[in-house]
PDB file of N, CA, C and O in Angstrom:
ATOM      1  N   MET A   1     -10.035  -4.298 -34.261  1.00  0.00           N
ATOM      2  CA  MET A   1      -9.250  -4.039 -33.042  1.00  0.00           C
ATOM      3  C   MET A   1      -8.576  -5.265 -32.491  1.00  0.00           C
ATOM      4  O   MET A   1      -9.047  -6.396 -32.607  1.00  0.00           O
ATOM      5  N   ARG A   2      -7.397  -4.962 -31.858  1.00  0.00           N
ATOM      6  CA  ARG A   2      -6.648  -6.110 -31.301  1.00  0.00           C
ATOM      7  C   ARG A   2      -6.492  -5.744 -29.812  1.00  0.00           C
ATOM      8  O   ARG A   2      -6.102  -4.640 -29.431  1.00  0.00           O
ATOM      9  N   PHE A   3      -6.823  -6.744 -29.022  1.00  0.00           N
ATOM     10  CA  PHE A   3      -6.655  -6.595 -27.594  1.00  0.00           C
ATOM     11  C   PHE A   3      -5.707  -7.651 -27.082  1.00  0.00           C
ATOM     12  O   PHE A   3      -5.809  -8.812 -27.478  1.00  0.00           O
ATOM     13  N   GLU A   4      -4.762  -7.270 -26.190  1.00  0.00           N
ATOM     14  CA  GLU A   4      -3.826  -8.135 -25.611  1.00  0.00           C
ATOM     15  C   GLU A   4      -4.038  -8.149 -24.112  1.00  0.00           C
ATOM     16  O   GLU A   4      -4.309  -7.119 -23.495  1.00  0.00           O
ATOM     17  N   LEU A   5      -3.906  -9.385 -23.513  1.00  0.00           N
ATOM     18  CA  LEU A   5      -4.183  -9.394 -22.071  1.00  0.00           C
ATOM     19  C   LEU A   5      -3.255 -10.558 -21.577  1.00  0.00           C
ATOM     20  O   LEU A   5      -3.167 -11.626 -22.182  1.00  0.00           O
ATOM     21  N   GLU A   6      -2.604 -10.276 -20.480  1.00  0.00           N
ATOM     22  CA  GLU A   6      -1.775 -11.267 -19.889  1.00  0.00           C
ATOM     23  C   GLU A   6      -2.572 -11.782 -18.637  1.00  0.00           C
ATOM     24  O   GLU A   6      -3.095 -10.978 -17.865  1.00  0.00           O
ATOM     25  N   THR A   7      -2.651 -13.123 -18.456  1.00  0.00           N
ATOM     26  CA  THR A   7      -3.414 -13.637 -17.370  1.00  0.00           C
ATOM     27  C   THR A   7      -2.525 -14.701 -16.564  1.00  0.00           C
ATOM     28  O   THR A   7      -1.551 -15.253 -17.075  1.00  0.00           O
ATOM     29  N   PHE A   8      -2.899 -14.901 -15.430  1.00  0.00           N
ATOM     30  CA  PHE A   8      -2.314 -15.979 -14.604  1.00  0.00           C
ATOM     31  C   PHE A   8      -3.388 -16.864 -14.156  1.00  0.00           C
ATOM     32  O   PHE A   8      -4.485 -16.380 -13.876  1.00  0.00           O
ATOM     33  N   PRO A   9      -3.159 -18.169 -14.060  1.00  0.00           N
ATOM     34  CA  PRO A   9      -4.168 -19.080 -13.537  1.00  0.00           C
ATOM     35  C   PRO A   9      -4.610 -18.774 -12.089  1.00  0.00           C
ATOM     36  O   PRO A   9      -3.798 -18.384 -11.250  1.00  0.00           O
ATOM     37  N   ALA A  10      -5.889 -18.957 -11.822  1.00  0.00           N
ATOM     38  CA  ALA A  10      -6.404 -18.724 -10.448  1.00  0.00           C
ATOM     39  C   ALA A  10      -5.480 -19.591  -9.504  1.00  0.00           C
ATOM     40  O   ALA A  10      -5.087 -20.707  -9.845  1.00  0.00           O
ATOM     41  N   GLY A  11      -5.185 -19.051  -8.391  1.00  0.00           N
ATOM     42  CA  GLY A  11      -4.309 -19.767  -7.411  1.00  0.00           C
ATOM     43  C   GLY A  11      -2.902 -19.601  -7.617  1.00  0.00           C
ATOM     44  O   GLY A  11      -2.126 -20.200  -6.873  1.00  0.00           O
ATOM     45  N   THR A  12      -2.441 -18.803  -8.609  1.00  0.00           N
ATOM     46  CA  THR A  12      -0.994 -18.438  -8.799  1.00  0.00           C
ATOM     47  C   THR A  12      -0.514 -17.700  -7.611  1.00  0.00           C
ATOM     48  O   THR A  12      -1.121 -16.719  -7.180  1.00  0.00           O
ATOM     49  N   VAL A  13       0.645 -18.192  -7.040  1.00  0.00           N
ATOM     50  CA  VAL A  13       1.120 -17.453  -5.852  1.00  0.00           C
ATOM     51  C   VAL A  13       2.331 -16.597  -6.192  1.00  0.00           C
ATOM     52  O   VAL A  13       3.292 -17.067  -6.802  1.00  0.00           O
ATOM     53  N   PHE A  14       2.269 -15.380  -5.803  1.00  0.00           N
ATOM     54  CA  PHE A  14       3.355 -14.414  -5.953  1.00  0.00           C
ATOM     55  C   PHE A  14       3.908 -14.157  -4.550  1.00  0.00           C
ATOM     56  O   PHE A  14       3.165 -14.211  -3.570  1.00  0.00           O
ATOM     57  N   SER A  15       5.165 -13.887  -4.456  1.00  0.00           N
ATOM     58  CA  SER A  15       5.760 -13.657  -3.151  1.00  0.00           C
ATOM     59  C   SER A  15       6.770 -12.482  -3.283  1.00  0.00           C
ATOM     60  O   SER A  15       7.517 -12.364  -4.254  1.00  0.00           O
ATOM     61  N   THR A  16       6.736 -11.636  -2.248  1.00  0.00           N
ATOM     62  CA  THR A  16       7.676 -10.512  -2.307  1.00  0.00           C
ATOM     63  C   THR A  16       7.952 -10.161  -0.875  1.00  0.00           C
ATOM     64  O   THR A  16       7.271 -10.606   0.048  1.00  0.00           O
ATOM     65  N   GLY A  17       9.027  -9.304  -0.707  1.00  0.00           N
ATOM     66  CA  GLY A  17       9.284  -8.865   0.717  1.00  0.00           C
ATOM     67  C   GLY A  17       9.575  -7.378   0.670  1.00  0.00           C
ATOM     68  O   GLY A  17       9.950  -6.838  -0.371  1.00  0.00           O
ATOM     69  N   VAL A  18       9.398  -6.719   1.812  1.00  0.00           N
ATOM     70  CA  VAL A  18       9.673  -5.308   1.929  1.00  0.00           C
ATOM     71  C   VAL A  18      10.432  -5.145   3.254  1.00  0.00           C
ATOM     72  O   VAL A  18      10.094  -5.760   4.266  1.00  0.00           O
ATOM     73  N   GLN A  19      11.415  -4.338   3.215  1.00  0.00           N
ATOM     74  CA  GLN A  19      12.215  -4.033   4.432  1.00  0.00           C
ATOM     75  C   GLN A  19      12.298  -2.517   4.634  1.00  0.00           C
ATOM     76  O   GLN A  19      12.772  -1.800   3.752  1.00  0.00           O
ATOM     77  N   LEU A  20      11.869  -2.060   5.714  1.00  0.00           N
ATOM     78  CA  LEU A  20      12.023  -0.650   6.058  1.00  0.00           C
ATOM     79  C   LEU A  20      13.348  -0.449   6.813  1.00  0.00           C
ATOM     80  O   LEU A  20      13.541  -1.164   7.797  1.00  0.00           O
ATOM     81  N   ARG A  21      14.210   0.383   6.481  1.00  0.00           N
ATOM     82  CA  ARG A  21      15.459   0.625   7.249  1.00  0.00           C
ATOM     83  C   ARG A  21      15.361   1.925   8.048  1.00  0.00           C
ATOM     84  O   ARG A  21      15.196   3.011   7.492  1.00  0.00           O
ATOM     85  N   ASN A  22      15.463   1.783   9.306  1.00  0.00           N
ATOM     86  CA  ASN A  22      15.432   2.926  10.267  1.00  0.00           C
ATOM     87  C   ASN A  22      14.245   3.904  10.077  1.00  0.00           C
ATOM     88  O   ASN A  22      14.400   5.125  10.049  1.00  0.00           O
ATOM     89  N   PRO A  23      13.060   3.287   9.951  1.00  0.00           N
ATOM     90  CA  PRO A  23      11.888   4.157   9.810  1.00  0.00           C
ATOM     91  C   PRO A  23      11.535   4.846  11.120  1.00  0.00           C
ATOM     92  O   PRO A  23      11.767   4.337  12.217  1.00  0.00           O
ATOM     93  N   SER A  24      10.966   6.022  10.945  1.00  0.00           N
ATOM     94  CA  SER A  24      10.441   6.707  12.113  1.00  0.00           C
ATOM     95  C   SER A  24       9.113   6.041  12.535  1.00  0.00           C
ATOM     96  O   SER A  24       8.516   5.305  11.749  1.00  0.00           O
ATOM     97  N   PRO A  25       8.648   6.304  13.790  1.00  0.00           N
ATOM     98  CA  PRO A  25       7.319   5.725  14.085  1.00  0.00           C
ATOM     99  C   PRO A  25       6.231   6.146  13.253  1.00  0.00           C
ATOM    100  O   PRO A  25       5.294   5.379  13.034  1.00  0.00           O
ATOM    101  N   VAL A  26       6.280   7.391  12.733  1.00  0.00           N
ATOM    102  CA  VAL A  26       5.231   7.862  11.858  1.00  0.00           C
ATOM    103  C   VAL A  26       5.322   7.119  10.534  1.00  0.00           C
ATOM    104  O   VAL A  26       4.271   6.784   9.989  1.00  0.00           O
ATOM    105  N   GLU A  27       6.491   6.833   9.974  1.00  0.00           N
ATOM    106  CA  GLU A  27       6.604   6.101   8.757  1.00  0.00           C
ATOM    107  C   GLU A  27       6.097   4.646   8.876  1.00  0.00           C
ATOM    108  O   GLU A  27       5.460   4.111   7.968  1.00  0.00           O
ATOM    109  N   VAL A  28       6.399   4.052   9.995  1.00  0.00           N
ATOM    110  CA  VAL A  28       5.910   2.690  10.279  1.00  0.00           C
ATOM    111  C   VAL A  28       4.450   2.681  10.234  1.00  0.00           C
ATOM    112  O   VAL A  28       3.845   1.846   9.561  1.00  0.00           O
ATOM    113  N   SER A  29       3.816   3.648  10.980  1.00  0.00           N
ATOM    114  CA  SER A  29       2.384   3.667  11.149  1.00  0.00           C
ATOM    115  C   SER A  29       1.706   3.904   9.772  1.00  0.00           C
ATOM    116  O   SER A  29       0.707   3.257   9.457  1.00  0.00           O
ATOM    117  N   PHE A  30       2.241   4.814   8.976  1.00  0.00           N
ATOM    118  CA  PHE A  30       1.745   5.044   7.605  1.00  0.00           C
ATOM    119  C   PHE A  30       1.828   3.845   6.743  1.00  0.00           C
ATOM    120  O   PHE A  30       0.858   3.477   6.080  1.00  0.00           O
ATOM    121  N   PHE A  31       3.004   3.204   6.735  1.00  0.00           N
ATOM    122  CA  PHE A  31       3.209   1.964   5.901  1.00  0.00           C
ATOM    123  C   PHE A  31       2.202   0.901   6.304  1.00  0.00           C
ATOM    124  O   PHE A  31       1.578   0.291   5.436  1.00  0.00           O
ATOM    125  N   VAL A  32       2.029   0.667   7.583  1.00  0.00           N
ATOM    126  CA  VAL A  32       1.100  -0.372   8.052  1.00  0.00           C
ATOM    127  C   VAL A  32      -0.284  -0.032   7.587  1.00  0.00           C
ATOM    128  O   VAL A  32      -1.022  -0.954   7.241  1.00  0.00           O
ATOM    129  N   ASP A  33      -0.700   1.207   7.548  1.00  0.00           N
ATOM    130  CA  ASP A  33      -2.015   1.566   7.041  1.00  0.00           C
ATOM    131  C   ASP A  33      -2.164   1.313   5.576  1.00  0.00           C
ATOM    132  O   ASP A  33      -3.195   0.837   5.101  1.00  0.00           O
ATOM    133  N   VAL A  34      -1.052   1.659   4.824  1.00  0.00           N
ATOM    134  CA  VAL A  34      -1.130   1.392   3.369  1.00  0.00           C
ATOM    135  C   VAL A  34      -1.242  -0.124   3.070  1.00  0.00           C
ATOM    136  O   VAL A  34      -2.014  -0.517   2.196  1.00  0.00           O
ATOM    137  N   LEU A  35      -0.523  -0.923   3.744  1.00  0.00           N
ATOM    138  CA  LEU A  35      -0.604  -2.333   3.599  1.00  0.00           C
ATOM    139  C   LEU A  35      -1.956  -2.937   3.956  1.00  0.00           C
ATOM    140  O   LEU A  35      -2.457  -3.864   3.320  1.00  0.00           O
ATOM    141  N   ALA A  36      -2.537  -2.331   5.059  1.00  0.00           N
ATOM    142  CA  ALA A  36      -3.891  -2.782   5.476  1.00  0.00           C
ATOM    143  C   ALA A  36      -4.901  -2.413   4.391  1.00  0.00           C
ATOM    144  O   ALA A  36      -5.769  -3.238   4.103  1.00  0.00           O
ATOM    145  N   GLU A  37      -4.854  -1.293   3.800  1.00  0.00           N
ATOM    146  CA  GLU A  37      -5.781  -0.867   2.740  1.00  0.00           C
ATOM    147  C   GLU A  37      -5.574  -1.762   1.541  1.00  0.00           C
ATOM    148  O   GLU A  37      -6.585  -2.184   0.979  1.00  0.00           O
ATOM    149  N   PHE A  38      -4.382  -2.102   1.082  1.00  0.00           N
ATOM    150  CA  PHE A  38      -4.139  -2.955   0.009  1.00  0.00           C
ATOM    151  C   PHE A  38      -4.681  -4.320   0.272  1.00  0.00           C
ATOM    152  O   PHE A  38      -5.265  -4.952  -0.609  1.00  0.00           O
ATOM    153  N   THR A  39      -4.489  -4.790   1.502  1.00  0.00           N
ATOM    154  CA  THR A  39      -5.032  -6.112   1.887  1.00  0.00           C
ATOM    155  C   THR A  39      -6.504  -6.120   1.771  1.00  0.00           C
ATOM    156  O   THR A  39      -7.074  -7.109   1.310  1.00  0.00           O
ATOM    157  N   ALA A  40      -7.169  -5.047   2.173  1.00  0.00           N
ATOM    158  CA  ALA A  40      -8.619  -5.086   2.109  1.00  0.00           C
ATOM    159  C   ALA A  40      -9.218  -4.848   0.663  1.00  0.00           C
ATOM    160  O   ALA A  40     -10.269  -5.400   0.334  1.00  0.00           O
ATOM    161  N   ARG A  41      -8.539  -4.031  -0.171  1.00  0.00           N
ATOM    162  CA  ARG A  41      -9.124  -3.641  -1.443  1.00  0.00           C
ATOM    163  C   ARG A  41      -8.111  -3.702  -2.606  1.00  0.00           C
ATOM    164  O   ARG A  41      -8.394  -3.163  -3.676  1.00  0.00           O
ATOM    165  N   GLY A  42      -7.016  -4.302  -2.439  1.00  0.00           N
ATOM    166  CA  GLY A  42      -6.014  -4.355  -3.455  1.00  0.00           C
ATOM    167  C   GLY A  42      -6.359  -5.089  -4.779  1.00  0.00           C
ATOM    168  O   GLY A  42      -7.051  -6.107  -4.805  1.00  0.00           O
ATOM    169  N   HIS A  43      -5.847  -4.520  -5.831  1.00  0.00           N
ATOM    170  CA  HIS A  43      -5.911  -5.189  -7.193  1.00  0.00           C
ATOM    171  C   HIS A  43      -4.543  -5.052  -7.840  1.00  0.00           C
ATOM    172  O   HIS A  43      -3.776  -4.135  -7.547  1.00  0.00           O
ATOM    173  N   LEU A  44      -4.277  -5.961  -8.695  1.00  0.00           N
ATOM    174  CA  LEU A  44      -3.094  -5.793  -9.569  1.00  0.00           C
ATOM    175  C   LEU A  44      -3.504  -5.743 -10.983  1.00  0.00           C
ATOM    176  O   LEU A  44      -4.307  -6.574 -11.406  1.00  0.00           O
ATOM    177  N   GLY A  45      -3.024  -4.851 -11.726  1.00  0.00           N
ATOM    178  CA  GLY A  45      -3.370  -4.759 -13.131  1.00  0.00           C
ATOM    179  C   GLY A  45      -4.619  -3.973 -13.458  1.00  0.00           C
ATOM    180  O   GLY A  45      -5.053  -3.136 -12.666  1.00  0.00           O
ATOM    181  N   GLY A  46      -5.189  -4.225 -14.591  1.00  0.00           N
ATOM    182  CA  GLY A  46      -6.311  -3.465 -15.016  1.00  0.00           C
ATOM    183  C   GLY A  46      -7.498  -4.337 -15.096  1.00  0.00           C
ATOM    184  O   GLY A  46      -7.519  -5.462 -14.596  1.00  0.00           O
ATOM    185  N   ARG A  47      -8.535  -3.780 -15.762  1.00  0.00           N
ATOM    186  CA  ARG A  47      -9.890  -4.453 -15.946  1.00  0.00           C
ATOM    187  C   ARG A  47     -10.546  -4.856 -14.671  1.00  0.00           C
ATOM    188  O   ARG A  47     -11.128  -5.937 -14.573  1.00  0.00           O
ATOM    189  N   ILE A  48     -10.465  -4.047 -13.747  1.00  0.00           N
ATOM    190  CA  ILE A  48     -11.006  -4.347 -12.363  1.00  0.00           C
ATOM    191  C   ILE A  48     -12.491  -4.576 -12.500  1.00  0.00           C
ATOM    192  O   ILE A  48     -13.029  -5.475 -11.854  1.00  0.00           O
ATOM    193  N   GLY A  49     -13.204  -3.765 -13.350  1.00  0.00           N
ATOM    194  CA  GLY A  49     -14.641  -3.925 -13.566  1.00  0.00           C
ATOM    195  C   GLY A  49     -15.029  -5.291 -14.055  1.00  0.00           C
ATOM    196  O   GLY A  49     -16.140  -5.746 -13.783  1.00  0.00           O
ATOM    197  N   ALA A  50     -14.136  -5.973 -14.780  1.00  0.00           N
ATOM    198  CA  ALA A  50     -14.427  -7.304 -15.304  1.00  0.00           C
ATOM    199  C   ALA A  50     -13.978  -8.326 -14.355  1.00  0.00           C
ATOM    200  O   ALA A  50     -13.978  -9.508 -14.700  1.00  0.00           O
ATOM    201  N   GLY A  51     -13.566  -7.942 -13.101  1.00  0.00           N
ATOM    202  CA  GLY A  51     -13.176  -8.966 -12.182  1.00  0.00           C
ATOM    203  C   GLY A  51     -11.667  -9.393 -12.193  1.00  0.00           C
ATOM    204  O   GLY A  51     -11.214 -10.231 -11.413  1.00  0.00           O
ATOM    205  N   HIS A  52     -10.972  -8.780 -13.094  1.00  0.00           N
ATOM    206  CA  HIS A  52      -9.507  -9.107 -13.136  1.00  0.00           C
ATOM    207  C   HIS A  52      -8.711  -8.515 -12.067  1.00  0.00           C
ATOM    208  O   HIS A  52      -9.108  -7.480 -11.532  1.00  0.00           O
ATOM    209  N   GLY A  53      -7.635  -9.068 -11.712  1.00  0.00           N
ATOM    210  CA  GLY A  53      -6.643  -8.491 -10.753  1.00  0.00           C
ATOM    211  C   GLY A  53      -7.018  -8.628  -9.294  1.00  0.00           C
ATOM    212  O   GLY A  53      -6.324  -8.042  -8.464  1.00  0.00           O
ATOM    213  N   ARG A  54      -8.072  -9.363  -8.905  1.00  0.00           N
ATOM    214  CA  ARG A  54      -8.307  -9.511  -7.486  1.00  0.00           C
ATOM    215  C   ARG A  54      -7.204 -10.320  -6.817  1.00  0.00           C
ATOM    216  O   ARG A  54      -6.716 -11.310  -7.362  1.00  0.00           O
ATOM    217  N   VAL A  55      -6.831  -9.886  -5.648  1.00  0.00           N
ATOM    218  CA  VAL A  55      -5.735 -10.617  -4.935  1.00  0.00           C
ATOM    219  C   VAL A  55      -6.134 -10.872  -3.512  1.00  0.00           C
ATOM    220  O   VAL A  55      -6.896 -10.127  -2.894  1.00  0.00           O
ATOM    221  N   ARG A  56      -5.583 -11.961  -3.016  1.00  0.00           N
ATOM    222  CA  ARG A  56      -5.685 -12.232  -1.548  1.00  0.00           C
ATOM    223  C   ARG A  56      -4.272 -11.872  -0.966  1.00  0.00           C
ATOM    224  O   ARG A  56      -3.272 -12.277  -1.559  1.00  0.00           O
ATOM    225  N   VAL A  57      -4.173 -11.206   0.051  1.00  0.00           N
ATOM    226  CA  VAL A  57      -2.944 -10.803   0.589  1.00  0.00           C
ATOM    227  C   VAL A  57      -2.740 -11.399   2.030  1.00  0.00           C
ATOM    228  O   VAL A  57      -3.576 -11.195   2.910  1.00  0.00           O
ATOM    229  N   ASP A  58      -1.673 -12.097   2.232  1.00  0.00           N
ATOM    230  CA  ASP A  58      -1.344 -12.706   3.605  1.00  0.00           C
ATOM    231  C   ASP A  58      -0.149 -11.902   4.049  1.00  0.00           C
ATOM    232  O   ASP A  58       0.907 -12.013   3.426  1.00  0.00           O
ATOM    233  N   LEU A  59      -0.249 -11.108   5.077  1.00  0.00           N
ATOM    234  CA  LEU A  59       0.932 -10.309   5.553  1.00  0.00           C
ATOM    235  C   LEU A  59       1.538 -11.011   6.737  1.00  0.00           C
ATOM    236  O   LEU A  59       0.827 -11.483   7.625  1.00  0.00           O
ATOM    237  N   VAL A  60       2.914 -11.083   6.753  1.00  0.00           N
ATOM    238  CA  VAL A  60       3.669 -11.648   7.858  1.00  0.00           C
ATOM    239  C   VAL A  60       4.664 -10.606   8.294  1.00  0.00           C
ATOM    240  O   VAL A  60       5.378 -10.044   7.463  1.00  0.00           O
ATOM    241  N   CYS A  61       4.727 -10.334   9.584  1.00  0.00           N
ATOM    242  CA  CYS A  61       5.709  -9.347  10.108  1.00  0.00           C
ATOM    243  C   CYS A  61       6.473 -10.058  11.162  1.00  0.00           C
ATOM    244  O   CYS A  61       5.945 -10.688  12.078  1.00  0.00           O
ATOM    245  N   ASP A  62       7.843  -9.909  10.962  1.00  0.00           N
ATOM    246  CA  ASP A  62       8.726 -10.580  11.888  1.00  0.00           C
ATOM    247  C   ASP A  62       9.213  -9.768  13.039  1.00  0.00           C
ATOM    248  O   ASP A  62      10.144 -10.147  13.750  1.00  0.00           O
ATOM    249  N   ARG A  63       8.552  -8.609  13.220  1.00  0.00           N
ATOM    250  CA  ARG A  63       8.930  -7.638  14.256  1.00  0.00           C
ATOM    251  C   ARG A  63       7.677  -7.210  15.002  1.00  0.00           C
ATOM    252  O   ARG A  63       6.561  -7.153  14.486  1.00  0.00           O
ATOM    253  N   ASP A  64       7.972  -6.910  16.291  1.00  0.00           N
ATOM    254  CA  ASP A  64       6.862  -6.292  17.068  1.00  0.00           C
ATOM    255  C   ASP A  64       6.787  -4.787  16.736  1.00  0.00           C
ATOM    256  O   ASP A  64       7.767  -4.065  16.919  1.00  0.00           O
ATOM    257  N   LEU A  65       5.683  -4.341  16.274  1.00  0.00           N
ATOM    258  CA  LEU A  65       5.547  -2.981  15.792  1.00  0.00           C
ATOM    259  C   LEU A  65       5.281  -1.999  16.930  1.00  0.00           C
ATOM    260  O   LEU A  65       5.273  -0.787  16.715  1.00  0.00           O
ATOM    261  N   GLY A  66       5.070  -2.501  18.103  1.00  0.00           N
ATOM    262  CA  GLY A  66       4.766  -1.702  19.207  1.00  0.00           C
ATOM    263  C   GLY A  66       3.489  -0.905  19.022  1.00  0.00           C
ATOM    264  O   GLY A  66       2.635  -1.277  18.217  1.00  0.00           O
ATOM    265  N   ASP A  67       3.353   0.153  19.735  1.00  0.00           N
ATOM    266  CA  ASP A  67       2.163   1.036  19.631  1.00  0.00           C
ATOM    267  C   ASP A  67       2.398   1.904  18.443  1.00  0.00           C
ATOM    268  O   ASP A  67       3.428   2.576  18.385  1.00  0.00           O
ATOM    269  N   LEU A  68       1.498   1.932  17.482  1.00  0.00           N
ATOM    270  CA  LEU A  68       1.599   2.767  16.312  1.00  0.00           C
ATOM    271  C   LEU A  68       1.087   4.177  16.609  1.00  0.00           C
ATOM    272  O   LEU A  68       0.079   4.332  17.299  1.00  0.00           O
ATOM    273  N   VAL A  69       1.737   5.159  16.120  1.00  0.00           N
ATOM    274  CA  VAL A  69       1.326   6.601  16.201  1.00  0.00           C
ATOM    275  C   VAL A  69       0.238   6.890  15.308  1.00  0.00           C
ATOM    276  O   VAL A  69      -0.028   6.109  14.395  1.00  0.00           O
ATOM    277  N   ASP A  70      -0.445   7.999  15.504  1.00  0.00           N
ATOM    278  CA  ASP A  70      -1.530   8.444  14.654  1.00  0.00           C
ATOM    279  C   ASP A  70      -0.860   9.411  13.618  1.00  0.00           C
ATOM    280  O   ASP A  70      -0.690  10.603  13.875  1.00  0.00           O
ATOM    281  N   TRP A  71      -0.490   8.835  12.433  1.00  0.00           N
ATOM    282  CA  TRP A  71       0.195   9.710  11.452  1.00  0.00           C
ATOM    283  C   TRP A  71      -0.791  10.702  10.895  1.00  0.00           C
ATOM    284  O   TRP A  71      -0.380  11.799  10.519  1.00  0.00           O
ATOM    285  N   ARG A  72      -2.092  10.380  10.816  1.00  0.00           N
ATOM    286  CA  ARG A  72      -3.123  11.339  10.301  1.00  0.00           C
ATOM    287  C   ARG A  72      -3.123  12.642  11.179  1.00  0.00           C
ATOM    288  O   ARG A  72      -3.279  13.756  10.679  1.00  0.00           O
ATOM    289  N   GLU A  73      -2.950  12.441  12.431  1.00  0.00           N
ATOM    290  CA  GLU A  73      -3.037  13.655  13.276  1.00  0.00           C
ATOM    291  C   GLU A  73      -1.812  14.513  13.015  1.00  0.00           C
ATOM    292  O   GLU A  73      -1.941  15.737  13.033  1.00  0.00           O
ATOM    293  N   LEU A  74      -0.645  13.961  12.775  1.00  0.00           N
ATOM    294  CA  LEU A  74       0.513  14.721  12.523  1.00  0.00           C
ATOM    295  C   LEU A  74       0.411  15.434  11.166  1.00  0.00           C
ATOM    296  O   LEU A  74       0.817  16.591  11.059  1.00  0.00           O
ATOM    297  N   VAL A  75      -0.117  14.777  10.137  1.00  0.00           N
ATOM    298  CA  VAL A  75      -0.358  15.386   8.818  1.00  0.00           C
ATOM    299  C   VAL A  75      -1.387  16.514   8.946  1.00  0.00           C
ATOM    300  O   VAL A  75      -1.207  17.587   8.370  1.00  0.00           O
ATOM    301  N   ALA A  76      -2.465  16.272   9.701  1.00  0.00           N
ATOM    302  CA  ALA A  76      -3.456  17.327   9.852  1.00  0.00           C
ATOM    303  C   ALA A  76      -2.924  18.538  10.510  1.00  0.00           C
ATOM    304  O   ALA A  76      -3.297  19.655  10.152  1.00  0.00           O
ATOM    305  N   ALA A  77      -2.013  18.347  11.516  1.00  0.00           N
ATOM    306  CA  ALA A  77      -1.414  19.476  12.156  1.00  0.00           C
ATOM    307  C   ALA A  77      -0.437  20.250  11.290  1.00  0.00           C
ATOM    308  O   ALA A  77      -0.092  21.394  11.586  1.00  0.00           O
ATOM    309  N   HIS A  78      -0.004  19.620  10.234  1.00  0.00           N
ATOM    310  CA  HIS A  78       1.021  20.287   9.278  1.00  0.00           C
ATOM    311  C   HIS A  78       0.375  20.331   7.876  1.00  0.00           C
ATOM    312  O   HIS A  78       1.117  20.293   6.895  1.00  0.00           O
ATOM    313  N   ARG A  79      -0.886  20.405   7.731  1.00  0.00           N
ATOM    314  CA  ARG A  79      -1.632  20.341   6.433  1.00  0.00           C
ATOM    315  C   ARG A  79      -1.077  21.234   5.396  1.00  0.00           C
ATOM    316  O   ARG A  79      -0.772  20.799   4.285  1.00  0.00           O
ATOM    317  N   ASP A  80      -0.936  22.504   5.739  1.00  0.00           N
ATOM    318  CA  ASP A  80      -0.484  23.425   4.743  1.00  0.00           C
ATOM    319  C   ASP A  80       0.883  23.157   4.255  1.00  0.00           C
ATOM    320  O   ASP A  80       1.176  23.324   3.071  1.00  0.00           O
ATOM    321  N   GLU A  81       1.758  22.731   5.173  1.00  0.00           N
ATOM    322  CA  GLU A  81       3.135  22.325   4.775  1.00  0.00           C
ATOM    323  C   GLU A  81       3.123  21.087   3.937  1.00  0.00           C
ATOM    324  O   GLU A  81       3.966  20.964   3.048  1.00  0.00           O
ATOM    325  N   ALA A  82       2.216  20.148   4.157  1.00  0.00           N
ATOM    326  CA  ALA A  82       2.231  19.001   3.315  1.00  0.00           C
ATOM    327  C   ALA A  82       1.702  19.324   1.917  1.00  0.00           C
ATOM    328  O   ALA A  82       2.174  18.720   0.953  1.00  0.00           O
ATOM    329  N   PHE A  83       0.750  20.243   1.757  1.00  0.00           N
ATOM    330  CA  PHE A  83       0.247  20.688   0.408  1.00  0.00           C
ATOM    331  C   PHE A  83       1.359  21.444  -0.331  1.00  0.00           C
ATOM    332  O   PHE A  83       1.572  21.213  -1.521  1.00  0.00           O
ATOM    333  N   THR A  84       2.058  22.333   0.353  1.00  0.00           N
ATOM    334  CA  THR A  84       3.210  22.962  -0.243  1.00  0.00           C
ATOM    335  C   THR A  84       4.192  22.038  -0.749  1.00  0.00           C
ATOM    336  O   THR A  84       4.686  22.232  -1.860  1.00  0.00           O
ATOM    337  N   ALA A  85       4.537  21.007  -0.007  1.00  0.00           N
ATOM    338  CA  ALA A  85       5.528  20.049  -0.406  1.00  0.00           C
ATOM    339  C   ALA A  85       5.020  19.215  -1.667  1.00  0.00           C
ATOM    340  O   ALA A  85       5.777  18.945  -2.599  1.00  0.00           O
ATOM    341  N   LEU A  86       3.774  18.852  -1.630  1.00  0.00           N
ATOM    342  CA  LEU A  86       3.258  18.095  -2.742  1.00  0.00           C
ATOM    343  C   LEU A  86       3.107  18.970  -4.001  1.00  0.00           C
ATOM    344  O   LEU A  86       3.273  18.430  -5.095  1.00  0.00           O
ATOM    345  N   GLU A  87       2.806  20.281  -3.932  1.00  0.00           N
ATOM    346  CA  GLU A  87       2.812  21.165  -4.982  1.00  0.00           C
ATOM    347  C   GLU A  87       4.144  21.285  -5.682  1.00  0.00           C
ATOM    348  O   GLU A  87       4.199  21.494  -6.893  1.00  0.00           O
ATOM    349  N   GLY A  88       5.259  21.148  -4.900  1.00  0.00           N
ATOM    350  CA  GLY A  88       6.626  21.213  -5.472  1.00  0.00           C
ATOM    351  C   GLY A  88       6.910  20.037  -6.264  1.00  0.00           C
ATOM    352  O   GLY A  88       7.821  20.088  -7.090  1.00  0.00           O
ATOM    353  N   LEU A  89       6.184  18.911  -6.092  1.00  0.00           N
ATOM    354  CA  LEU A  89       6.419  17.686  -6.934  1.00  0.00           C
ATOM    355  C   LEU A  89       5.804  17.690  -8.282  1.00  0.00           C
ATOM    356  O   LEU A  89       6.157  16.885  -9.144  1.00  0.00           O
ATOM    357  N   ALA A  90       4.856  18.617  -8.481  1.00  0.00           N
ATOM    358  CA  ALA A  90       4.066  18.600  -9.794  1.00  0.00           C
ATOM    359  C   ALA A  90       4.886  19.140 -10.902  1.00  0.00           C
ATOM    360  O   ALA A  90       4.420  19.207 -12.039  1.00  0.00           O
TER     361      ALA A  90
END
């Protein structure tokens, strides 16, 4: 068997940026939660069980996000509509 694996030395720094254009308060709240989850538990690539892909994430935001809305409450209130929309994607 032949295995191939691409690695980067420990301490390699990757940088990227994301810009949301005209997001609704619900979209901002959801996006912030997704980034928080990735910051806490994110991995890049495979072989997680072997310890590969661990990342440290430093987030910098140049805007005041204000009070974030509870996007989960909105989705829960429209649960059936959300499932119907997701079923259409399959």
